[in-house]
Residue frames relative to the residue before (quaternion, step in Angstrom):
aa qw qx qy qz dx dy dz
M 1.0000 0.0000 0.0000 0.0000 0.00 0.00 0.00
F 0.8073 0.2416 -0.1572 0.5149 3.60 0.57 -1.07
K 0.1459 -0.8700 0.4683 0.0501 3.37 0.44 1.39
N 0.8428 0.0451 -0.0117 0.5361 3.59 1.00 -0.49
L 0.2190 -0.7975 0.5564 0.0799 3.47 -0.23 1.52
L 0.2811 -0.7715 0.5613 0.1037 3.46 -0.98 1.04
L 0.0740 -0.7777 0.6237 0.0274 3.58 -0.78 1.04
A 0.1899 -0.8284 0.5257 0.0366 3.32 -0.67 1.39
G 0.3301 0.7318 -0.5097 0.3093 3.53 -0.47 1.19
V 0.5800 -0.5781 0.3718 0.4373 3.66 -0.82 0.22
S 0.7677 -0.0547 0.0151 0.6383 3.48 1.13 -0.45
I 0.6460 -0.5159 0.3510 0.4398 3.61 -1.25 0.36
A 0.6569 0.5105 -0.3334 0.4436 3.68 1.11 -0.42
A 0.4998 0.7054 -0.4311 0.2584 3.54 1.15 -0.33
L 0.5031 -0.6766 0.4258 0.3283 3.67 -0.90 0.69
Q 0.7022 0.3665 -0.2715 0.5467 3.63 0.99 -0.58
L 0.0876 0.7775 -0.6117 0.1167 3.62 -0.25 1.24
L 0.0215 0.7793 -0.6262 -0.0131 3.61 -0.91 0.73
A 0.1548 -0.8195 0.5517 0.0088 3.58 -1.03 0.84
A 0.0230 0.7702 -0.6354 -0.0504 3.36 -1.24 0.38
P 0.4156 -0.6909 0.5010 0.3147 3.73 -0.72 0.76
T 0.5969 -0.5764 0.4200 0.3677 3.46 -1.17 0.54
A 0.4691 -0.7080 0.4339 0.3008 3.61 -0.75 0.68
N 0.0964 0.8422 -0.5140 0.1308 3.64 0.53 1.34
A 0.2179 0.6708 -0.6347 0.3157 3.37 0.83 1.05
F 0.6244 0.5496 -0.3279 0.4478 3.62 1.27 -0.50
E 0.4890 0.5956 -0.4718 0.4285 3.65 1.12 0.03
L 0.2005 -0.7735 0.5998 0.0419 3.50 -1.00 1.31
E 0.3658 -0.6526 0.6201 0.2363 3.33 -1.52 0.37
P 0.6897 -0.4636 0.3364 0.4429 3.67 -1.28 0.13
N 0.8646 0.1936 -0.1155 0.4490 3.52 -1.30 0.65
E 0.3880 0.7392 -0.4686 0.2887 3.59 1.18 0.57
Y 0.7213 0.3620 -0.2864 0.5164 3.52 1.16 -0.25
V 0.4340 0.5817 -0.5479 0.4162 3.57 0.97 0.93
A 0.3993 -0.7598 0.4734 0.1979 3.46 -0.38 1.46
A 0.3354 -0.6670 0.6402 0.1811 3.41 -1.46 0.84
P 0.6789 -0.4726 0.3537 0.4366 3.55 -1.25 0.36
V 0.5593 -0.5253 0.5166 0.3800 3.68 -1.17 0.59
G 0.7470 0.3717 -0.3098 0.4559 3.52 -1.10 0.99
T 0.5751 0.6424 -0.3462 0.3697 3.55 1.30 -0.48
T 0.1276 -0.7448 0.6450 0.1138 3.51 -0.99 0.77
A 0.1282 -0.7628 0.6338 -0.0055 3.52 -1.12 1.09
L 0.1094 -0.7557 0.6456 0.0134 3.50 -0.89 1.19
F 0.0544 -0.7878 0.6135 0.0078 3.58 -0.85 1.01
N 0.0170 -0.7536 0.6508 0.0904 3.47 -1.38 0.40
Y 0.1404 -0.7970 0.5866 0.0312 3.62 -0.66 1.09
F 0.0554 -0.7079 0.6985 0.0886 3.35 -1.51 0.66
F 0.1280 -0.7690 0.6261 0.0164 3.40 -1.06 1.00
F 0.0907 -0.7484 0.6561 0.0336 3.52 -1.21 0.86
G 0.1044 0.8000 -0.5909 -0.0054 3.73 -0.61 0.67
D 0.1649 -0.7567 0.6256 0.0943 3.61 -1.05 0.82
D 0.1137 -0.8061 0.5801 -0.0293 3.55 -0.47 1.34
G 0.0983 -0.8638 0.4941 0.0019 3.63 -0.65 1.13
S 0.7861 0.1509 -0.1135 0.5886 3.48 1.31 0.00
Y 0.2357 -0.7659 0.5810 0.1423 3.53 -1.24 0.47
H 0.1656 -0.8381 0.5194 -0.0201 3.61 -0.73 1.25
P 0.1171 -0.8214 0.5559 0.0507 3.63 0.28 1.33
V 0.5737 -0.5821 0.4720 0.3304 3.55 -1.35 0.54
G 0.8743 0.1145 -0.0659 0.4671 3.49 -0.62 1.27
G 0.6883 0.4473 -0.2338 0.5211 3.37 1.49 0.12
P 0.6200 -0.5241 0.3885 0.4359 3.60 -1.12 0.11
T 0.4930 -0.6582 0.5118 0.2486 3.48 -1.27 0.74
A 0.3415 -0.7349 0.5714 0.1301 3.46 -0.91 1.20
T 0.0607 0.8021 -0.5932 0.0313 3.63 -0.72 0.98
H 0.6681 0.5099 -0.3013 0.4504 3.54 1.03 -0.82
D 0.8370 -0.0411 -0.0475 0.5437 3.62 -0.77 1.18
T 0.4670 0.6338 -0.4512 0.4203 3.64 0.94 1.04
H 0.2519 0.7718 -0.5465 0.2054 3.46 -0.69 0.94
L 0.0213 -0.7456 0.6661 0.0022 3.40 -1.41 0.52
T 0.1174 -0.7502 0.6480 0.0588 3.74 -0.98 0.94
E 0.0564 -0.7801 0.6229 0.0170 3.49 -0.93 1.12
T 0.0121 0.7742 -0.6271 0.0845 3.49 -0.83 1.28
V 0.1697 0.8181 -0.4957 0.2370 3.35 0.19 1.40
G 0.1068 -0.7732 0.6182 0.0930 3.66 -1.22 0.63
I 0.1710 -0.7450 0.6274 0.1487 3.57 -1.30 0.22
A 0.1884 -0.6942 0.6856 0.1121 3.47 -1.06 0.95
R 0.0046 -0.8095 0.5817 -0.0794 3.48 -0.97 1.25
A 0.0976 -0.7905 0.6045 0.0128 3.56 -0.90 1.00
T 0.0513 -0.8114 0.5808 -0.0405 3.57 -0.76 1.07
Q 0.0884 -0.7772 0.6227 0.0212 3.52 -1.04 0.88
F 0.2725 -0.7667 0.5608 0.1527 3.68 -0.78 1.10
I 0.0069 -0.8284 0.5553 -0.0733 3.63 -0.62 1.05
N 0.3621 -0.6284 0.5889 0.3566 3.61 -1.17 -0.08
I 0.0762 -0.7131 0.6950 0.0516 3.65 -1.16 0.80
G 0.8014 -0.1345 0.0351 0.5818 3.63 -0.17 1.34
P 0.8226 -0.2503 0.1591 0.4852 3.60 -0.73 -0.75
F 0.6400 0.5427 -0.2630 0.4761 3.58 1.35 -0.18
E 0.3693 -0.6529 0.5926 0.2934 3.50 -1.18 0.54
A 0.0441 -0.7966 0.6016 -0.0402 3.46 -1.21 0.82
L 0.1715 -0.7715 0.5837 0.1860 3.51 -1.31 -0.10
V 0.1722 -0.7627 0.6128 0.1146 3.54 -1.05 0.50
E 0.0573 0.8489 -0.5234 0.0462 3.64 -0.84 0.73
V 0.2698 -0.7137 0.6218 0.1766 3.50 -1.25 0.16
L 0.0109 0.7785 -0.6264 -0.0382 3.75 -1.03 0.69
Q 0.1146 -0.8084 0.5773 0.0086 3.42 -1.00 1.10
P 0.2385 -0.7806 0.5669 0.1118 3.57 -0.32 1.16
Y 0.0411 0.7577 -0.6496 0.0475 3.59 -1.29 0.68
G 0.4368 0.6949 -0.4896 0.2943 3.58 -1.17 0.38
A 0.4269 -0.7102 0.5090 0.2331 3.51 -1.24 -0.49
L 0.2338 -0.6914 0.6660 0.1543 3.59 -1.29 0.65
T 0.0407 0.8140 -0.5713 0.0974 3.66 -0.44 1.23
G 0.8321 0.3243 -0.2437 0.3783 3.43 -1.51 0.32
A 0.3412 0.7754 -0.5126 0.1398 3.53 1.22 0.14
S 0.1255 0.7494 -0.6442 0.0874 3.76 -1.00 0.75
I 0.0617 -0.7539 0.6529 0.0404 3.51 -1.16 0.75
G 0.8464 -0.0427 0.0352 0.5297 3.59 -0.47 1.11
G 0.7057 -0.4269 0.2585 0.5029 3.51 1.11 0.62
T 0.5855 0.5291 -0.3990 0.4670 3.71 1.01 -0.23
N 0.2329 -0.7767 0.5805 0.0749 3.72 -0.57 1.15
Y 0.1114 -0.7852 0.6063 0.0589 3.48 -1.15 0.81
K 0.6562 -0.5760 0.3585 0.3304 3.49 -1.12 0.77
D 0.5081 -0.6554 0.4765 0.2920 3.61 -1.01 0.75
S 0.1202 -0.7521 0.6327 0.1399 3.55 -1.37 0.36
S 0.0834 0.7658 -0.6306 0.0947 3.58 -1.06 0.92
G 0.5279 0.5515 -0.5586 0.3242 3.39 -1.54 0.48
F 0.7510 -0.3952 0.2707 0.4544 3.65 -1.02 -0.76
G 0.4414 -0.7090 0.5146 0.1941 3.43 -1.18 0.85
D 0.6982 -0.4425 0.3244 0.4599 3.66 -1.03 -0.09
T 0.4464 -0.6743 0.5367 0.2411 3.62 -0.88 1.04
T 0.0932 -0.7555 0.6431 0.0839 3.62 -1.05 0.77
L 0.1522 -0.7028 0.6892 0.0890 3.61 -1.17 0.82
A 0.0285 0.8028 -0.5913 0.0710 3.54 -1.11 0.90
V 0.1008 -0.7259 0.6789 0.0455 3.47 -1.30 0.66
A 0.0471 -0.7501 0.6596 0.0043 3.56 -1.23 0.73
I 0.2098 -0.7739 0.5971 0.0236 3.56 -1.28 0.88
W 0.1718 -0.7827 0.5744 0.1671 3.55 -0.89 0.57
P 0.2698 -0.7982 0.5191 0.1436 3.53 -0.18 1.21
Y 0.7887 0.0707 0.0099 0.6106 3.44 1.14 -0.75
K 0.1378 0.7618 -0.6254 0.0978 3.53 -1.01 0.76
N 0.0683 -0.7960 0.6006 -0.0323 3.54 -1.05 0.88
E 0.1526 -0.8594 0.4677 0.1396 3.58 0.42 1.21
T 0.5592 0.5925 -0.4175 0.4025 3.70 1.18 -0.34
N 0.7268 0.3850 -0.1786 0.5400 3.53 0.98 -1.09
R 0.3127 -0.7602 0.4843 0.2997 3.70 1.23 -0.34
T 0.3664 0.6942 -0.5019 0.3632 3.47 0.86 1.09
Y 0.0688 0.7871 -0.6072 0.0835 3.60 -0.66 1.00
V 0.0136 -0.7832 0.6210 0.0263 3.58 -0.72 1.01
G 0.0949 -0.8624 0.4955 -0.0411 3.56 -0.73 1.28
V 0.1273 -0.7719 0.6111 0.1204 3.60 -1.07 0.57
G 0.0170 -0.8310 0.5559 -0.0085 3.57 -0.74 0.95
F 0.1226 -0.7727 0.6187 0.0712 3.47 -1.36 0.26
Y 0.0753 -0.7812 0.6193 0.0207 3.53 -0.85 1.09
L 0.0950 -0.7585 0.6429 0.0489 3.40 -1.16 0.78
T 0.1527 -0.7930 0.5879 0.0460 3.69 -0.60 1.22
L 0.3544 -0.7646 0.5298 0.0954 3.40 -0.99 1.17
P 0.4035 -0.7306 0.4833 0.2642 3.67 -0.95 0.62
D 0.3497 0.7564 -0.4788 0.2762 3.53 0.77 1.08
G 0.5130 0.6688 -0.4218 0.3340 3.69 1.09 -0.05
A 0.7045 -0.4670 0.3443 0.4087 3.51 -1.42 0.22
Y 0.1417 0.7782 -0.5818 0.1891 3.66 -0.63 1.36
E 0.0669 -0.7707 0.6328 -0.0337 3.35 -0.92 1.08
A 0.3645 -0.7673 0.4430 0.2865 3.72 -0.21 1.24
T 0.7226 0.4768 -0.2857 0.4110 3.72 0.85 -0.52
Q 0.5855 0.5600 -0.3609 0.4620 3.56 1.42 0.00
A 0.4983 -0.6411 0.5190 0.2672 3.51 -1.32 0.63
I 0.7719 0.2439 -0.1027 0.5781 3.66 1.00 -0.67
N 0.0434 0.8025 -0.5849 0.1095 3.53 -0.85 1.20
L 0.4107 -0.6670 0.5432 0.3023 3.60 -0.93 0.63
G 0.7490 0.3500 -0.2437 0.5071 3.58 0.95 -0.72
G 0.4121 -0.7309 0.4952 0.2254 3.64 -1.30 0.38
N 0.2429 -0.7991 0.5020 0.2246 3.54 1.33 -0.24
R 0.6013 0.4471 -0.3692 0.5498 3.59 0.85 1.19
L 0.4769 -0.5754 0.5907 0.3043 3.50 -1.48 0.31
V 0.0976 -0.7645 0.6362 0.0343 3.60 -1.14 0.79
Y 0.1474 -0.8093 0.5676 0.0326 3.62 -0.71 0.95
D 0.0741 0.8518 -0.5138 0.0705 3.67 -0.56 0.96
P 0.1504 -0.7718 0.6173 0.0256 3.61 -0.27 1.32
E 0.0292 -0.8273 0.5579 -0.0588 3.54 -0.88 0.87
L 0.1682 -0.7443 0.6456 0.0297 3.58 -1.02 1.08
A 0.0378 0.8234 -0.5619 0.0695 3.62 -0.96 1.06
L 0.0714 -0.7421 0.6614 0.0820 3.57 -1.21 0.58
H 0.0951 -0.7038 0.7013 0.0624 3.34 -1.61 0.85
Q 0.0229 0.7953 -0.6012 0.0747 3.55 -0.75 1.09
G 0.2544 -0.7452 0.6075 0.1045 3.34 -1.08 1.11
F 0.1785 -0.7433 0.6435 0.0385 3.48 -1.35 0.77
G 0.8153 -0.0511 0.0072 0.5768 3.60 -0.41 1.19
E 0.7285 -0.4182 0.3068 0.4475 3.62 -1.21 -0.54
K 0.7741 0.4410 -0.1752 0.4190 3.59 1.08 -0.74
W 0.7945 0.3720 -0.1446 0.4577 3.44 0.97 -0.88
S 0.1250 0.7654 -0.6294 0.0477 3.67 -1.10 0.42
I 0.2000 -0.7602 0.6016 0.1417 3.58 -1.24 0.32
D 0.2526 -0.6943 0.6578 0.1463 3.52 -1.50 0.55
L 0.0255 0.7442 -0.6669 0.0278 3.55 -1.12 0.94
T 0.0155 0.8122 -0.5808 0.0532 3.53 -0.76 1.22
G 0.0126 -0.7881 0.6129 0.0550 3.76 -0.95 0.49
D 0.0903 -0.7820 0.6165 0.0168 3.47 -1.09 0.93
Y 0.0965 -0.7458 0.6519 0.0972 3.56 -1.23 0.45
I 0.1175 -0.8608 0.4952 -0.0013 3.57 -0.08 1.43
F 0.1912 -0.7568 0.6213 0.0685 3.54 -0.95 0.99
Y 0.2426 -0.7832 0.5666 0.0815 3.51 -1.06 1.01
G 0.3036 -0.7020 0.5906 0.2574 3.70 -0.84 0.74
N 0.6230 -0.5411 0.4229 0.3745 3.55 -1.36 0.13
N 0.2884 -0.6739 0.6479 0.2071 3.56 -1.29 0.45
T 0.0875 -0.8507 0.5176 0.0267 3.48 -0.32 1.17
N 0.6475 0.4422 -0.3314 0.5248 3.60 1.29 0.24
T 0.0447 0.8591 -0.5029 0.0836 3.52 -0.02 1.38
G 0.5274 -0.6711 0.3858 0.3503 3.47 1.34 -0.07
N 0.7136 0.2684 -0.2171 0.6096 3.58 1.32 0.17
A 0.4920 -0.7054 0.4596 0.2215 3.46 -0.76 1.32
S 0.6592 0.4991 -0.3284 0.4566 3.63 1.00 -0.63
Y 0.7112 0.4374 -0.2328 0.4986 3.62 1.10 -0.36
D 0.2545 -0.8776 0.3876 0.1218 3.55 0.05 1.23
A 0.8073 -0.0206 0.1297 0.5753 3.42 1.18 -1.09
I 0.2224 -0.6740 0.6809 0.1807 3.63 -1.17 0.55
S 0.0172 -0.7745 0.6323 -0.0035 3.55 -0.84 1.03
Q 0.1037 -0.7680 0.6288 0.0630 3.57 -1.29 0.28
H 0.4746 -0.6561 0.5224 0.2671 3.45 -1.14 0.94
P 0.6165 -0.5551 0.3851 0.4043 3.67 -1.24 0.41
T 0.3747 -0.7212 0.5619 0.1543 3.45 -1.34 0.52
T 0.1511 -0.7399 0.6363 0.1576 3.78 -0.86 0.68
Q 0.1618 -0.7838 0.5990 -0.0279 3.49 -0.92 1.16
L 0.0144 0.7695 -0.6380 0.0227 3.59 -0.88 0.88
Q 0.0365 -0.7659 0.6419 -0.0123 3.50 -1.12 0.99
A 0.0264 0.7847 -0.6176 0.0464 3.70 -0.99 0.75
F 0.0472 -0.7846 0.6182 0.0035 3.52 -1.15 0.85
V 0.0695 -0.7074 0.6788 0.1847 3.61 -1.13 0.41
N 0.1753 -0.8086 0.5591 0.0545 3.55 -0.93 1.15
Y 0.0935 -0.7413 0.6609 0.0704 3.59 -1.11 0.57
A 0.2805 -0.7535 0.5907 0.0679 3.51 -0.83 1.26
W 0.2425 -0.7830 0.5536 0.1468 3.65 -0.25 1.24
N 0.7628 -0.1551 0.0617 0.6247 3.55 1.19 -0.54
A 0.7676 -0.3755 0.2126 0.4739 3.49 -1.16 -0.19
S 0.7324 0.4492 -0.2368 0.4535 3.62 1.23 -0.50
L 0.7899 0.3352 -0.1387 0.4944 3.48 1.02 -0.96
V 0.0264 -0.7860 0.6138 -0.0684 3.62 -0.89 1.08
T 0.0701 -0.7775 0.6230 0.0494 3.59 -0.90 1.06
S 0.0650 -0.8194 0.5692 0.0160 3.60 -0.91 0.83
L 0.1983 -0.7480 0.6124 0.1618 3.59 -1.13 0.78
G 0.0325 0.8806 -0.4726 0.0128 3.63 -0.61 0.81
Y 0.2820 -0.7299 0.5910 0.1962 3.59 -1.36 0.12
E 0.0168 0.7779 -0.6264 -0.0458 3.49 -1.20 0.46
G 0.0662 0.8025 -0.5916 0.0401 3.44 -0.94 0.86
E 0.1127 -0.7339 0.6642 0.0870 3.61 -1.39 0.59
V 0.0214 -0.7390 0.6718 0.0458 3.47 -1.21 0.68
G 0.6741 0.4740 -0.3542 0.4421 3.48 -1.28 0.53
G 0.6307 0.5986 -0.3657 0.3320 3.54 -1.23 -0.81
R 0.2886 0.7377 -0.5765 0.2005 3.67 0.96 0.75
Q 0.2946 -0.7976 0.5124 0.1206 3.55 -1.03 0.89
Y 0.1805 -0.8036 0.5668 0.0192 3.49 -1.17 0.85
L 0.2374 -0.7336 0.6244 0.1246 3.54 -1.20 0.73
N 0.7994 -0.1559 0.0944 0.5725 3.59 -0.20 1.08
G 0.7189 -0.4593 0.2282 0.4691 3.64 1.02 0.98
I 0.5864 0.5175 -0.3759 0.4970 3.62 1.18 0.16
G 0.4255 -0.7010 0.5199 0.2392 3.60 -0.78 0.99
T 0.3790 -0.7550 0.5251 0.1032 3.44 -0.98 1.24
G 0.5430 -0.6531 0.4169 0.3237 3.55 1.14 -0.21
T 0.6424 0.4663 -0.2844 0.5376 3.50 1.51 0.19
K 0.1371 0.7606 -0.6339 0.0310 3.50 -1.29 0.48
T 0.4470 -0.6747 0.4814 0.3366 3.55 -1.16 0.14
E 0.3081 0.7595 -0.5110 0.2589 3.57 0.09 1.29
F 0.3070 0.7559 -0.5389 0.2094 3.56 -0.46 1.08
Q 0.2023 -0.7297 0.6371 0.1442 3.59 -1.35 0.19
E 0.0280 0.8071 -0.5878 0.0480 3.60 -1.00 0.84
I 0.2183 -0.6802 0.6577 0.2392 3.53 -1.31 0.16
R 0.1919 -0.7664 0.6130 -0.0067 3.38 -1.42 0.89
L 0.1593 -0.7371 0.6565 0.0165 3.50 -1.18 1.04
V 0.0409 0.8056 -0.5829 0.0978 3.52 -0.57 1.12
S 0.0213 0.7769 -0.6290 -0.0160 3.53 -1.29 0.69
S 0.0863 -0.8142 0.5736 0.0231 3.54 -0.85 0.90
Y 0.1424 -0.8037 0.5777 0.0002 3.51 -1.16 0.81
A 0.2557 -0.7621 0.5799 0.1322 3.60 -0.75 1.11
V 0.2632 -0.7999 0.5189 0.1470 3.41 -0.32 1.39
T 0.7432 0.0351 0.0303 0.6674 3.48 1.28 -0.84
P 0.6364 -0.4897 0.3328 0.4945 3.77 -0.96 0.17
S 0.7436 0.4537 -0.2176 0.4404 3.59 1.06 -0.61
L 0.7488 0.3357 -0.1276 0.5571 3.62 1.39 -0.46
Q 0.0016 0.7973 -0.5990 0.0742 3.50 -0.72 1.20
L 0.1538 -0.7644 0.6161 0.1117 3.53 -1.12 0.83
L 0.0251 -0.7912 0.6102 0.0313 3.64 -1.04 0.69
G 0.0909 -0.7577 0.6447 0.0454 3.41 -1.40 0.70
E 0.0602 -0.7999 0.5968 0.0181 3.56 -1.14 0.73
L 0.0921 -0.7424 0.6542 0.1113 3.53 -1.20 0.55
N 0.0358 0.8268 -0.5605 0.0316 3.61 -0.86 0.79
H 0.1334 -0.7859 0.6028 0.0348 3.55 -1.17 0.62
Q 0.2785 -0.7316 0.5951 0.1818 3.55 -0.94 0.88
F 0.1941 -0.7999 0.5624 0.0783 3.41 -1.01 1.07
Q 0.7288 0.1501 -0.1557 0.6497 3.60 1.44 0.04
N 0.0677 0.7817 -0.6184 0.0442 3.35 -1.24 0.78
I 0.0261 -0.8149 0.5783 -0.0277 3.65 -0.66 0.85
G 0.8571 0.1864 -0.1276 0.4629 3.65 -0.49 1.05
G 0.7799 0.1783 -0.1288 0.5859 3.59 1.25 0.32
F 0.7320 -0.3694 0.3473 0.4551 3.48 -1.46 -0.24
K 0.3068 -0.7263 0.5901 0.1739 3.58 -0.94 0.90
Q 0.3195 -0.7511 0.5604 0.1403 3.60 -0.89 1.24
D 0.2418 -0.7925 0.5308 0.1782 3.64 -0.24 1.13
L 0.7871 -0.0315 0.0461 0.6143 3.56 1.02 -0.96
G 0.1177 -0.7449 0.6567 -0.0085 3.47 -1.12 1.14
V 0.0371 -0.7671 0.6403 0.0159 3.43 -1.24 0.81
T 0.1072 -0.8077 0.5795 -0.0141 3.50 -0.87 1.10
L 0.0558 0.7654 -0.6412 -0.0047 3.71 -0.73 0.80
R 0.1250 -0.8052 0.5785 -0.0370 3.50 -1.14 1.04
V 0.0937 -0.7495 0.6495 0.0873 3.57 -0.95 0.80
L 0.0945 -0.7978 0.5952 0.0139 3.51 -0.98 1.04
Y 0.0230 0.7775 -0.6285 0.0028 3.63 -0.81 0.86
T 0.0839 -0.8078 0.5830 0.0227 3.57 -0.90 0.95
F 0.0504 0.7937 -0.6042 0.0493 3.58 -1.07 0.59
């Protein structure tokens, strides 16, 4: 989930470091833009584990010795499919929770953060869908609230203490009976964090981030689907009173996902991912995602 942890400070060695995980409630799994029937309620619970073994500041040397971060995070998500005018839509709320622990950069240790992350509210609309051809074009919008665990004097925080706005455009397209693709693009805007714990530093700001996600999916049968995916983000450079902090949200990773429908109402999903590039943050060597989905 938290693919790139942002450390806000003039440098890694600065005493006043502030951090917020990337708002990756915006990370999607395969087939998420395949619309369920109107009136359907979907309840999700995600579990994420990330093992980060290096830190890659912008324009500085990579820290690998005595550098580590463990991410153990869940998301509770509730979705309702409705009609908005002539279009099918969904509304949902996502609530992260968990802990960021064992943070260290070059042997300097930082205090853990645990509790609830920032709540995200979302809406998505399908301006075009063709169930016969399995074509779904969706437009979504996420609003992340600054209500998560945040301590201005800490380097690592589950919450970001800022608003985040994310418009999203998505396509799901089927090919034959077995194959399909998912393509998603986001352009993420970040509000300012004006509580930095240091009176001389007025605000942490961040440039927008462009996010791209893609999956190729193969349905072995009606219950089992395997997907190979890519996710990348560029941009998102962070500043403290206009001075670059050496952090940004920029990474590329590969994803392997498999889902299994235990019953028509219950689905289990597992994912393994690996970042092969990271600029401006902790690099996630191995990520694991587990998801339980129940619909009614």
